[in-house]
N, C-alpha and C positions, 0 to 999 in steps of 0.2 A: 532670348525670349521663348524660343521653341523648346529649349531644354526644361524651362520651368513648367510649361504646360505638360510636357511628357512626364516629368516626375510627379506632378500633381495627379495626372491620369493614372499612373501606376499605383500611387498611394491610395487613391479612391478605389481602384480595382481591388487592392488587398483588403481594404476595409469592407468593401462589399462582399468579398469572398468570405471573410471572417463572419460577417452577419449571416450569410446563407449557411455556412457551416454550422452555426449554432442552432439553426432551424431544423437540422436533421434529427429525426427520431429513430433511434436504432432499435431493432427488434430484440426482445429478450431471448435468452438461451433456449427456453422451451419452445417458443414459436419457430426459431430457426431449426431446431431439431425436428419438429413436427413437419415443417414444410420440406426439409431435406428428405425425410423419410417418404413423404408423399411423392416427391419428384422421382426418387429412386424406384419406387414401386410402379409408378406409371410408366417410367422408361423401360423397365423390364417387361411389363405387360405389352407395351407397344412393340418392343423388339420381338417378342414371341409371336405376336400377330403378324408382323412383317415376314418373319421366317415361315410361318404357317402358310400365308398367302403365296409366298415365293415357291414353296414346295408344291402347292396345289397347281399353280400356273405352270411350273416346270413339268409336272406330271402330265398336264393337259397338252403342253407343247410336244413332249416326248411321244404321247399317243398319236398326235396328229402327224408327226414326222414319220412314224413307223407304220402308217396305214398300209 
């Protein structure tokens, strides 16, 4: 009796998974390209800002240590 419920549960789960999979709306190639470009540009800008702030803080710490 338990095996029947377990198999029914798995079958229902697979049907539900298939139904949810069909609801997915995939982005078109242009949207993916534009969003990827935006993420890369923002990542490079943020990396440059972090490096700049790190250099400024390091300069300040070096000045304080060498007083």
